[in-house]
Structures are given as structure tokens and as C-alpha cells.
PDB file of N, CA, C and O in Angstrom:
ATOM      1  N   UNK A   1      -8.044  10.309   7.990  1.00  0.00           N
ATOM      2  CA  UNK A   1      -8.299  11.212   7.179  1.00  0.00           C
ATOM      3  C   UNK A   1      -8.482  10.625   5.668  1.00  0.00           C
ATOM      4  O   UNK A   1      -7.815   9.736   5.141  1.00  0.00           O
ATOM      5  N   UNK A   2      -9.509  11.324   5.146  1.00  0.00           N
ATOM      6  CA  UNK A   2      -9.564  10.847   3.769  1.00  0.00           C
ATOM      7  C   UNK A   2      -8.668  10.983   2.726  1.00  0.00           C
ATOM      8  O   UNK A   2      -7.669  11.618   3.064  1.00  0.00           O
ATOM      9  N   UNK A   3      -8.672  10.644   1.682  1.00  0.00           N
ATOM     10  CA  UNK A   3      -7.357  10.221   0.528  1.00  0.00           C
ATOM     11  C   UNK A   3      -8.182  11.608  -0.265  1.00  0.00           C
ATOM     12  O   UNK A   3      -9.340  11.990  -0.440  1.00  0.00           O
ATOM     13  N   UNK A   4      -7.025  11.978  -0.543  1.00  0.00           N
ATOM     14  CA  UNK A   4      -7.599  13.172  -1.791  1.00  0.00           C
ATOM     15  C   UNK A   4      -6.609  13.372  -3.158  1.00  0.00           C
ATOM     16  O   UNK A   4      -5.384  13.462  -3.243  1.00  0.00           O
ATOM     17  N   UNK A   5      -7.546  13.398  -4.065  1.00  0.00           N
ATOM     18  CA  UNK A   5      -6.551  13.863  -5.324  1.00  0.00           C
ATOM     19  C   UNK A   5      -5.987  14.651  -5.596  1.00  0.00           C
ATOM     20  O   UNK A   5      -6.845  15.357  -6.125  1.00  0.00           O
ATOM     21  N   UNK A   6      -4.928  15.272  -5.681  1.00  0.00           N
ATOM     22  CA  UNK A   6      -4.052  16.733  -6.100  1.00  0.00           C
ATOM     23  C   UNK A   6      -3.199  16.544  -7.448  1.00  0.00           C
ATOM     24  O   UNK A   6      -2.369  15.717  -7.825  1.00  0.00           O
ATOM     25  N   UNK A   7      -3.868  17.852  -8.076  1.00  0.00           N
ATOM     26  CA  UNK A   7      -3.084  18.234  -9.283  1.00  0.00           C
ATOM     27  C   UNK A   7      -2.961  19.550  -9.866  1.00  0.00           C
ATOM     28  O   UNK A   7      -3.871  20.363 -10.023  1.00  0.00           O
ATOM     29  N   UNK A   8      -1.507  19.700 -10.228  1.00  0.00           N
ATOM     30  CA  UNK A   8      -1.098  21.492 -10.182  1.00  0.00           C
ATOM     31  C   UNK A   8      -1.567  21.328 -11.837  1.00  0.00           C
ATOM     32  O   UNK A   8      -2.291  20.561 -12.471  1.00  0.00           O
ATOM     33  N   UNK A   9      -0.659  22.586 -12.154  1.00  0.00           N
ATOM     34  CA  UNK A   9      -1.238  23.305 -13.609  1.00  0.00           C
ATOM     35  C   UNK A   9      -0.251  22.637 -14.601  1.00  0.00           C
ATOM     36  O   UNK A   9      -0.258  22.966 -15.788  1.00  0.00           O
ATOM     37  N   UNK A  10       0.479  21.832 -14.185  1.00  0.00           N
ATOM     38  CA  UNK A  10       1.520  21.365 -15.376  1.00  0.00           C
ATOM     39  C   UNK A  10       1.492  19.688 -15.101  1.00  0.00           C
ATOM     40  O   UNK A  10       2.434  18.916 -15.283  1.00  0.00           O
ATOM     41  N   UNK A  11       0.214  19.375 -14.637  1.00  0.00           N
ATOM     42  CA  UNK A  11      -0.339  18.084 -14.915  1.00  0.00           C
ATOM     43  C   UNK A  11      -0.054  16.763 -13.928  1.00  0.00           C
ATOM     44  O   UNK A  11      -0.500  15.619 -14.017  1.00  0.00           O
ATOM     45  N   UNK A  12       0.786  17.310 -13.033  1.00  0.00           N
ATOM     46  CA  UNK A  12       1.552  16.157 -12.071  1.00  0.00           C
ATOM     47  C   UNK A  12      -0.138  15.897 -11.216  1.00  0.00           C
ATOM     48  O   UNK A  12      -0.930  16.829 -11.078  1.00  0.00           O
ATOM     49  N   UNK A  13      -0.382  14.657 -10.792  1.00  0.00           N
ATOM     50  CA  UNK A  13      -0.546  13.915 -10.150  1.00  0.00           C
ATOM     51  C   UNK A  13      -0.461  13.145  -8.702  1.00  0.00           C
ATOM     52  O   UNK A  13       0.195  12.103  -8.686  1.00  0.00           O
ATOM     53  N   UNK A  14      -1.280  13.731  -7.093  1.00  0.00           N
ATOM     54  CA  UNK A  14      -0.604  12.695  -6.391  1.00  0.00           C
ATOM     55  C   UNK A  14      -2.159  12.894  -5.590  1.00  0.00           C
ATOM     56  O   UNK A  14      -2.967  13.815  -5.470  1.00  0.00           O
ATOM     57  N   UNK A  15      -2.042  11.255  -5.062  1.00  0.00           N
ATOM     58  CA  UNK A  15      -2.946  10.890  -4.145  1.00  0.00           C
ATOM     59  C   UNK A  15      -2.342  11.213  -2.684  1.00  0.00           C
ATOM     60  O   UNK A  15      -1.247  10.696  -2.462  1.00  0.00           O
ATOM     61  N   UNK A  16      -3.070  12.219  -1.368  1.00  0.00           N
ATOM     62  CA  UNK A  16      -2.139  12.085  -0.446  1.00  0.00           C
ATOM     63  C   UNK A  16      -3.372  12.132   1.021  1.00  0.00           C
ATOM     64  O   UNK A  16      -4.423  12.769   0.955  1.00  0.00           O
ATOM     65  N   UNK A  17      -3.059  11.542   1.922  1.00  0.00           N
ATOM     66  CA  UNK A  17      -4.042  11.378   2.509  1.00  0.00           C
ATOM     67  C   UNK A  17      -4.227  12.728   3.839  1.00  0.00           C
ATOM     68  O   UNK A  17      -3.910  12.283   4.942  1.00  0.00           O
ATOM     69  N   UNK A  18      -4.575  13.897   3.862  1.00  0.00           N
ATOM     70  CA  UNK A  18      -4.677  14.747   4.200  1.00  0.00           C
ATOM     71  C   UNK A  18      -6.157  15.362   5.008  1.00  0.00           C
ATOM     72  O   UNK A  18      -7.259  14.884   4.742  1.00  0.00           O
ATOM     73  N   UNK A  19      -5.937  16.642   6.157  1.00  0.00           N
ATOM     74  CA  UNK A  19      -6.853  17.234   6.753  1.00  0.00           C
ATOM     75  C   UNK A  19      -7.935  17.448   5.979  1.00  0.00           C
ATOM     76  O   UNK A  19      -7.424  17.758   4.902  1.00  0.00           O
ATOM     77  N   UNK A  20      -9.623  17.494   5.777  1.00  0.00           N
ATOM     78  CA  UNK A  20     -10.391  17.879   5.274  1.00  0.00           C
ATOM     79  C   UNK A  20     -10.237  19.308   4.585  1.00  0.00           C
ATOM     80  O   UNK A  20     -10.848  19.672   3.580  1.00  0.00           O
ATOM     81  N   UNK A  21      -9.047  20.259   5.511  1.00  0.00           N
ATOM     82  CA  UNK A  21      -9.470  21.744   5.435  1.00  0.00           C
ATOM     83  C   UNK A  21      -8.049  22.306   4.081  1.00  0.00           C
ATOM     84  O   UNK A  21      -7.938  23.337   3.419  1.00  0.00           O
ATOM     85  N   UNK A  22      -7.413  21.369   4.145  1.00  0.00           N
ATOM     86  CA  UNK A  22      -6.531  21.361   3.070  1.00  0.00           C
ATOM     87  C   UNK A  22      -6.476  21.144   1.817  1.00  0.00           C
ATOM     88  O   UNK A  22      -6.433  20.018   1.320  1.00  0.00           O
ATOM     89  N   UNK A  23      -6.472  22.261   1.161  1.00  0.00           N
ATOM     90  CA  UNK A  23      -7.373  22.504  -0.179  1.00  0.00           C
ATOM     91  C   UNK A  23      -6.246  22.656  -1.472  1.00  0.00           C
ATOM     92  O   UNK A  23      -6.601  22.624  -2.650  1.00  0.00           O
ATOM     93  N   UNK A  24      -4.455  22.872  -0.913  1.00  0.00           N
ATOM     94  CA  UNK A  24      -3.978  22.639  -1.888  1.00  0.00           C
ATOM     95  C   UNK A  24      -2.526  21.931  -1.134  1.00  0.00           C
ATOM     96  O   UNK A  24      -2.347  21.755   0.071  1.00  0.00           O
ATOM     97  N   UNK A  25      -1.825  21.686  -1.984  1.00  0.00           N
ATOM     98  CA  UNK A  25      -0.453  21.590  -1.568  1.00  0.00           C
ATOM     99  C   UNK A  25       0.545  21.487  -2.299  1.00  0.00           C
ATOM    100  O   UNK A  25       0.366  21.349  -3.509  1.00  0.00           O
ATOM    101  N   UNK A  26       1.839  21.526  -1.770  1.00  0.00           N
ATOM    102  CA  UNK A  26       3.213  21.771  -2.878  1.00  0.00           C
ATOM    103  C   UNK A  26       3.727  20.739  -3.987  1.00  0.00           C
ATOM    104  O   UNK A  26       4.353  19.760  -3.581  1.00  0.00           O
ATOM    105  N   UNK A  27       3.541  20.867  -5.139  1.00  0.00           N
ATOM    106  CA  UNK A  27       3.931  19.950  -5.619  1.00  0.00           C
ATOM    107  C   UNK A  27       5.683  19.277  -6.099  1.00  0.00           C
ATOM    108  O   UNK A  27       6.448  20.025  -5.489  1.00  0.00           O
ATOM    109  N   UNK A  28       5.988  18.908  -6.381  1.00  0.00           N
ATOM    110  CA  UNK A  28       7.154  18.422  -6.799  1.00  0.00           C
ATOM    111  C   UNK A  28       8.492  19.530  -7.693  1.00  0.00           C
ATOM    112  O   UNK A  28       9.673  19.799  -7.472  1.00  0.00           O
ATOM    113  N   UNK A  29       7.525  19.884  -8.694  1.00  0.00           N
ATOM    114  CA  UNK A  29       7.450  20.426  -9.925  1.00  0.00           C
ATOM    115  C   UNK A  29       7.641  22.074  -9.243  1.00  0.00           C
ATOM    116  O   UNK A  29       8.236  22.721 -10.105  1.00  0.00           O
ATOM    117  N   UNK A  30       7.331  23.026  -7.935  1.00  0.00           N
ATOM    118  CA  UNK A  30       7.289  23.832  -7.349  1.00  0.00           C
ATOM    119  C   UNK A  30       6.291  25.020  -7.705  1.00  0.00           C
ATOM    120  O   UNK A  30       6.322  26.246  -7.597  1.00  0.00           O
ATOM    121  N   UNK A  31       4.898  23.557  -8.438  1.00  0.00           N
ATOM    122  CA  UNK A  31       3.544  24.759  -8.372  1.00  0.00           C
ATOM    123  C   UNK A  31       3.069  24.231  -7.332  1.00  0.00           C
ATOM    124  O   UNK A  31       3.482  23.287  -6.658  1.00  0.00           O
ATOM    125  N   UNK A  32       1.768  25.182  -7.179  1.00  0.00           N
ATOM    126  CA  UNK A  32       0.597  24.427  -6.117  1.00  0.00           C
ATOM    127  C   UNK A  32      -0.312  23.558  -6.687  1.00  0.00           C
ATOM    128  O   UNK A  32      -0.766  23.788  -7.808  1.00  0.00           O
ATOM    129  N   UNK A  33      -0.657  22.506  -5.995  1.00  0.00           N
ATOM    130  CA  UNK A  33      -1.395  21.305  -6.748  1.00  0.00           C
ATOM    131  C   UNK A  33      -3.067  21.689  -5.922  1.00  0.00           C
ATOM    132  O   UNK A  33      -2.999  21.743  -4.694  1.00  0.00           O
ATOM    133  N   UNK A  34      -4.174  21.886  -6.415  1.00  0.00           N
ATOM    134  CA  UNK A  34      -5.112  21.448  -6.101  1.00  0.00           C
ATOM    135  C   UNK A  34      -5.961  20.502  -5.621  1.00  0.00           C
ATOM    136  O   UNK A  34      -5.820  19.667  -6.514  1.00  0.00           O
ATOM    137  N   UNK A  35      -6.789  19.990  -4.815  1.00  0.00           N
ATOM    138  CA  UNK A  35      -7.707  18.974  -4.443  1.00  0.00           C
ATOM    139  C   UNK A  35      -8.384  18.943  -5.651  1.00  0.00           C
ATOM    140  O   UNK A  35      -8.695  19.964  -6.264  1.00  0.00           O
ATOM    141  N   UNK A  36      -8.680  17.556  -6.104  1.00  0.00           N
ATOM    142  CA  UNK A  36      -9.802  17.224  -7.105  1.00  0.00           C
ATOM    143  C   UNK A  36     -11.365  16.596  -6.431  1.00  0.00           C
ATOM    144  O   UNK A  36     -12.506  17.055  -6.474  1.00  0.00           O
ATOM    145  N   UNK A  37     -10.738  15.233  -5.759  1.00  0.00           N
ATOM    146  CA  UNK A  37     -11.898  14.777  -5.413  1.00  0.00           C
ATOM    147  C   UNK A  37     -11.242  13.800  -4.100  1.00  0.00           C
ATOM    148  O   UNK A  37     -10.083  13.543  -3.775  1.00  0.00           O
ATOM    149  N   UNK A  38     -13.041  13.269  -3.341  1.00  0.00           N
ATOM    150  CA  UNK A  38     -12.348  12.698  -2.186  1.00  0.00           C
ATOM    151  C   UNK A  38     -13.558  11.197  -2.849  1.00  0.00           C
ATOM    152  O   UNK A  38     -14.687  11.077  -3.324  1.00  0.00           O
ATOM    153  N   UNK A  39     -12.080  10.109  -2.366  1.00  0.00           N
ATOM    154  CA  UNK A  39     -12.889   8.731  -2.587  1.00  0.00           C
ATOM    155  C   UNK A  39     -13.292   8.122  -0.963  1.00  0.00           C
ATOM    156  O   UNK A  39     -12.646   7.770   0.024  1.00  0.00           O
ATOM    157  N   UNK A  40     -14.448   8.210  -1.261  1.00  0.00           N
ATOM    158  CA  UNK A  40     -15.560   7.506  -0.519  1.00  0.00           C
ATOM    159  C   UNK A  40     -15.673   5.845  -0.561  1.00  0.00           C
ATOM    160  O   UNK A  40     -15.445   5.211  -1.591  1.00  0.00           O
ATOM    161  N   UNK A  41     -16.029   5.277   0.603  1.00  0.00           N
ATOM    162  CA  UNK A  41     -15.825   4.036   0.810  1.00  0.00           C
ATOM    163  C   UNK A  41     -17.245   3.836   0.554  1.00  0.00           C
ATOM    164  O   UNK A  41     -18.073   4.198   1.390  1.00  0.00           O
ATOM    165  N   UNK A  42     -17.727   3.058  -0.997  1.00  0.00           N
ATOM    166  CA  UNK A  42     -19.086   2.386  -1.169  1.00  0.00           C
ATOM    167  C   UNK A  42     -19.439   1.006  -1.058  1.00  0.00           C
ATOM    168  O   UNK A  42     -18.680   0.038  -1.012  1.00  0.00           O
ATOM    169  N   UNK A  43     -20.638   1.036  -1.022  1.00  0.00           N
ATOM    170  CA  UNK A  43     -20.967  -0.432  -0.642  1.00  0.00           C
ATOM    171  C   UNK A  43     -21.576  -1.115  -2.208  1.00  0.00           C
ATOM    172  O   UNK A  43     -22.242  -2.142  -2.075  1.00  0.00           O
ATOM    173  N   UNK A  44     -21.386  -0.616  -3.593  1.00  0.00           N
ATOM    174  CA  UNK A  44     -21.634  -1.534  -4.525  1.00  0.00           C
ATOM    175  C   UNK A  44     -21.138  -2.597  -4.761  1.00  0.00           C
ATOM    176  O   UNK A  44     -21.602  -3.178  -5.742  1.00  0.00           O
ATOM    177  N   UNK A  45     -20.216  -3.164  -4.127  1.00  0.00           N
ATOM    178  CA  UNK A  45     -19.306  -4.072  -4.249  1.00  0.00           C
ATOM    179  C   UNK A  45     -19.491  -5.176  -3.347  1.00  0.00           C
ATOM    180  O   UNK A  45     -19.140  -6.348  -3.478  1.00  0.00           O
ATOM    181  N   UNK A  46     -20.382  -4.345  -1.984  1.00  0.00           N
ATOM    182  CA  UNK A  46     -20.271  -5.498  -0.732  1.00  0.00           C
ATOM    183  C   UNK A  46     -21.104  -6.693  -0.450  1.00  0.00           C
ATOM    184  O   UNK A  46     -22.318  -6.502  -0.517  1.00  0.00           O
ATOM    185  N   UNK A  47     -20.713  -7.837  -0.162  1.00  0.00           N
ATOM    186  CA  UNK A  47     -21.642  -8.522  -0.392  1.00  0.00           C
ATOM    187  C   UNK A  47     -22.781  -8.833   0.781  1.00  0.00           C
ATOM    188  O   UNK A  47     -22.595  -8.970   1.990  1.00  0.00           O
ATOM    189  N   UNK A  48     -23.708  -8.883   0.216  1.00  0.00           N
ATOM    190  CA  UNK A  48     -25.368  -9.125   0.967  1.00  0.00           C
ATOM    191  C   UNK A  48     -24.925  -9.616   2.390  1.00  0.00           C
ATOM    192  O   UNK A  48     -24.092 -10.471   2.691  1.00  0.00           O
ATOM    193  N   UNK A  49     -25.772  -8.779   3.226  1.00  0.00           N
ATOM    194  CA  UNK A  49     -25.638  -9.503   4.893  1.00  0.00           C
ATOM    195  C   UNK A  49     -25.755 -11.312   4.984  1.00  0.00           C
ATOM    196  O   UNK A  49     -26.375 -11.893   4.093  1.00  0.00           O
ATOM    197  N   UNK A  50     -25.170 -12.031   6.017  1.00  0.00           N
ATOM    198  CA  UNK A  50     -25.615 -13.031   6.500  1.00  0.00           C
ATOM    199  C   UNK A  50     -26.828 -12.960   6.928  1.00  0.00           C
ATOM    200  O   UNK A  50     -27.184 -14.133   6.811  1.00  0.00           O
ATOM    201  N   UNK A  51     -27.503 -12.526   7.247  1.00  0.00           N
ATOM    202  CA  UNK A  51     -28.987 -12.692   8.002  1.00  0.00           C
ATOM    203  C   UNK A  51     -29.444 -11.309   7.768  1.00  0.00           C
ATOM    204  O   UNK A  51     -28.791 -10.297   8.022  1.00  0.00           O
ATOM    205  N   UNK A  52     -30.553 -11.358   7.290  1.00  0.00           N
ATOM    206  CA  UNK A  52     -31.761 -10.152   7.262  1.00  0.00           C
ATOM    207  C   UNK A  52     -31.975  -9.540   8.862  1.00  0.00           C
ATOM    208  O   UNK A  52     -32.334 -10.364   9.703  1.00  0.00           O
ATOM    209  N   UNK A  53     -31.812  -8.429   9.203  1.00  0.00           N
ATOM    210  CA  UNK A  53     -32.824  -7.547  10.318  1.00  0.00           C
ATOM    211  C   UNK A  53     -34.264  -8.312  10.863  1.00  0.00           C
ATOM    212  O   UNK A  53     -34.574  -8.902  11.898  1.00  0.00           O
ATOM    213  N   UNK A  54     -34.845  -8.030   9.808  1.00  0.00           N
ATOM    214  CA  UNK A  54     -36.333  -8.689   9.561  1.00  0.00           C
ATOM    215  C   UNK A  54     -36.341  -9.922  10.025  1.00  0.00           C
ATOM    216  O   UNK A  54     -36.854 -10.175  11.116  1.00  0.00           O
ATOM    217  N   UNK A  55     -35.733 -10.921   9.206  1.00  0.00           N
ATOM    218  CA  UNK A  55     -36.081 -12.204   9.684  1.00  0.00           C
ATOM    219  C   UNK A  55     -35.504 -12.555  11.093  1.00  0.00           C
ATOM    220  O   UNK A  55     -35.841 -13.673  11.482  1.00  0.00           O
ATOM    221  N   UNK A  56     -34.372 -11.542  12.295  1.00  0.00           N
ATOM    222  CA  UNK A  56     -34.083 -11.687  13.367  1.00  0.00           C
ATOM    223  C   UNK A  56     -35.252 -10.929  14.063  1.00  0.00           C
ATOM    224  O   UNK A  56     -35.959 -11.641  14.775  1.00  0.00           O
ATOM    225  N   UNK A  57     -35.545  -9.751  13.993  1.00  0.00           N
ATOM    226  CA  UNK A  57     -36.965  -9.521  14.711  1.00  0.00           C
ATOM    227  C   UNK A  57     -37.863 -10.552  14.917  1.00  0.00           C
ATOM    228  O   UNK A  57     -38.056 -11.080  16.012  1.00  0.00           O
ATOM    229  N   UNK A  58     -38.463 -10.873  13.796  1.00  0.00           N
ATOM    230  CA  UNK A  58     -39.517 -11.800  13.897  1.00  0.00           C
ATOM    231  C   UNK A  58     -38.897 -12.967  14.489  1.00  0.00           C
ATOM    232  O   UNK A  58     -39.659 -13.026  15.454  1.00  0.00           O
ATOM    233  N   UNK A  59     -38.265 -13.748  14.629  1.00  0.00           N
ATOM    234  CA  UNK A  59     -37.824 -14.854  15.436  1.00  0.00           C
ATOM    235  C   UNK A  59     -37.969 -14.492  16.714  1.00  0.00           C
ATOM    236  O   UNK A  59     -38.646 -15.177  17.481  1.00  0.00           O
ATOM    237  N   UNK A  60     -37.145 -12.994  17.232  1.00  0.00           N
ATOM    238  CA  UNK A  60     -37.271 -12.641  18.890  1.00  0.00           C
ATOM    239  C   UNK A  60     -38.352 -12.631  19.277  1.00  0.00           C
ATOM    240  O   UNK A  60     -38.653 -12.911  20.438  1.00  0.00           O
ATOM    241  N   UNK A  61     -39.320 -12.241  18.201  1.00  0.00           N
ATOM    242  CA  UNK A  61     -40.855 -11.407  18.594  1.00  0.00           C
ATOM    243  C   UNK A  61     -41.359 -12.845  19.135  1.00  0.00           C
ATOM    244  O   UNK A  61     -41.860 -12.929  20.256  1.00  0.00           O
ATOM    245  N   UNK A  62     -41.184 -14.155  18.166  1.00  0.00           N
ATOM    246  CA  UNK A  62     -42.166 -15.121  18.511  1.00  0.00           C
ATOM    247  C   UNK A  62     -41.460 -15.506  19.503  1.00  0.00           C
ATOM    248  O   UNK A  62     -42.193 -16.005  20.358  1.00  0.00           O
ATOM    249  N   UNK A  63     -39.977 -15.510  19.902  1.00  0.00           N
ATOM    250  CA  UNK A  63     -39.365 -15.889  21.285  1.00  0.00           C
ATOM    251  C   UNK A  63     -39.753 -15.700  22.667  1.00  0.00           C
ATOM    252  O   UNK A  63     -39.800 -16.428  23.660  1.00  0.00           O
ATOM    253  N   UNK A  64     -40.099 -14.096  22.329  1.00  0.00           N
ATOM    254  CA  UNK A  64     -40.755 -13.269  23.544  1.00  0.00           C
ATOM    255  C   UNK A  64     -42.052 -13.442  23.607  1.00  0.00           C
ATOM    256  O   UNK A  64     -42.459 -12.853  24.608  1.00  0.00           O
ATOM    257  N   UNK A  65     -42.657 -13.805  23.206  1.00  0.00           N
ATOM    258  CA  UNK A  65     -44.290 -14.166  22.836  1.00  0.00           C
ATOM    259  C   UNK A  65     -44.152 -15.855  23.305  1.00  0.00           C
ATOM    260  O   UNK A  65     -43.893 -16.048  24.493  1.00  0.00           O
ATOM    261  N   UNK A  66     -44.212 -16.295  22.979  1.00  0.00           N
ATOM    262  CA  UNK A  66     -43.758 -17.710  23.467  1.00  0.00           C
ATOM    263  C   UNK A  66     -43.417 -18.054  25.211  1.00  0.00           C
ATOM    264  O   UNK A  66     -43.953 -18.804  26.027  1.00  0.00           O
ATOM    265  N   UNK A  67     -42.067 -16.939  25.292  1.00  0.00           N
ATOM    266  CA  UNK A  67     -41.828 -16.852  26.852  1.00  0.00           C
ATOM    267  C   UNK A  67     -42.422 -16.509  27.735  1.00  0.00           C
ATOM    268  O   UNK A  67     -42.283 -16.833  28.914  1.00  0.00           O
ATOM    269  N   UNK A  68     -43.494 -15.488  27.050  1.00  0.00           N
ATOM    270  CA  UNK A  68     -44.799 -14.897  28.042  1.00  0.00           C
ATOM    271  C   UNK A  68     -45.885 -15.576  28.174  1.00  0.00           C
ATOM    272  O   UNK A  68     -46.654 -15.370  29.114  1.00  0.00           O
ATOM    273  N   UNK A  69     -46.174 -16.786  26.937  1.00  0.00           N
ATOM    274  CA  UNK A  69     -47.239 -17.573  27.162  1.00  0.00           C
ATOM    275  C   UNK A  69     -47.060 -18.701  28.538  1.00  0.00           C
ATOM    276  O   UNK A  69     -47.873 -18.885  29.443  1.00  0.00           O
ATOM    277  N   UNK A  70     -45.709 -19.360  28.336  1.00  0.00           N
ATOM    278  CA  UNK A  70     -45.217 -20.076  29.347  1.00  0.00           C
ATOM    279  C   UNK A  70     -45.127 -19.234  30.725  1.00  0.00           C
ATOM    280  O   UNK A  70     -45.584 -19.933  31.630  1.00  0.00           O
ATOM    281  N   UNK A  71     -44.870 -18.487  31.005  1.00  0.00           N
ATOM    282  CA  UNK A  71     -44.949 -17.510  31.961  1.00  0.00           C
ATOM    283  C   UNK A  71     -46.058 -18.083  32.502  1.00  0.00           C
ATOM    284  O   UNK A  71     -46.184 -18.960  33.357  1.00  0.00           O
ATOM    285  N   UNK A  72     -46.940 -17.371  31.787  1.00  0.00           N
ATOM    286  CA  UNK A  72     -48.504 -17.572  32.634  1.00  0.00           C
ATOM    287  C   UNK A  72     -49.210 -18.730  33.154  1.00  0.00           C
ATOM    288  O   UNK A  72     -50.300 -18.591  33.708  1.00  0.00           O
TER     289      UNK A  72
END
């Protein structure tokens, strides 16, 4: 379930885990709070991978080629 921000007309805000089809929830003040946004996981601050896939593919290709030559 995604994390949504809800705000009512009085300005009260809440962060709640709700299903995607829930557009409004009851606010403690008695009003209805509408959905504002969805927080998504982003990779802006994620560390770089330890190994690049291209390096792995190149090494695997070299090993496969060497094994093929040794078998002949």
C-alpha cells in the first residue's frame, strides 16, 4: 500500500497507508480529508551499484570464448 497525504478543508493533514482507490478519509475534526499526493521511492540518493552489468557481461563472454577454444 502506498503512503498518501490527506488534507481537510480546515487544513489538518495526515499521512496514511491506504489502498489506491481511497480518495478521501474522515478527519478527526469531522470533515472529509482529500488525498494530496503519493510518496514514491526514488533512486536520487541511492548508492551506485558495486559492479556494472557491462563489466560482468564482458567477463562472462571472455570466459565462454576461452572455454569454447579449450574444448576444441
